[in-house]
C-alpha positions in Angstrom: -72.9 55.0 -44.0 -74.4 53.6 -41.3 -77.0 55.5 -38.4 -74.1 54.6 -35.6 -71.5 56.0 -37.9 -73.1 59.2 -38.7 -74.7 59.5 -35.0 -70.8 59.4 -33.6 -68.9 61.2 -36.0 -70.9 64.4 -34.5 -70.7 63.3 -31.3 -67.1 62.3 -31.4 -65.4 62.5 -35.4 -63.2 60.8 -34.5 -63.8 58.1 -33.7 -66.2 57.2 -36.1 -63.4 57.1 -38.8 -61.5 55.4 -36.9 -61.1 52.2 -39.2 -60.3 54.5 -42.0 -56.6 55.1 -41.5 -54.2 56.9 -39.0 -53.8 60.0 -41.8 -58.1 60.1 -41.9 -57.8 60.2 -38.0 -55.4 62.5 -36.8 -56.8 65.3 -39.8 -60.2 64.2 -38.3 -58.3 64.9 -34.9 -56.8 68.7 -36.4 -60.2 69.5 -37.2 -62.1 68.4 -34.2 -59.5 70.3 -31.7 -59.8 74.4 -34.1 -63.4 73.8 -34.3 -66.1 70.9 -33.7 -67.5 71.4 -37.3 -65.1 71.1 -39.4 -64.3 68.1 -37.7 -67.9 67.0 -38.0 -68.1 67.3 -41.5 -64.3 66.4 -42.5 -65.5 63.5 -40.6 -68.4 62.8 -42.7 -67.4 63.5 -46.1 -64.3 60.8 -45.2 -67.8 58.4 -44.0 -69.6 59.5 -47.5 -66.0 58.6 -49.7 -66.9 55.3 -51.2 -63.2 54.5 -52.8 -62.3 52.0 -51.0 
């Protein structure tokens, strides 16, 4: 997880998980619309997942 990805997940979470698949983008987008903090947490969890 790079510093740029972490900063991007704090600023705009759905863009940070863009290459992780459509499901990840949709989940993070819905959580971001529900509240900014749940979207950031979900993006960081998805980015921190080491299973590829």
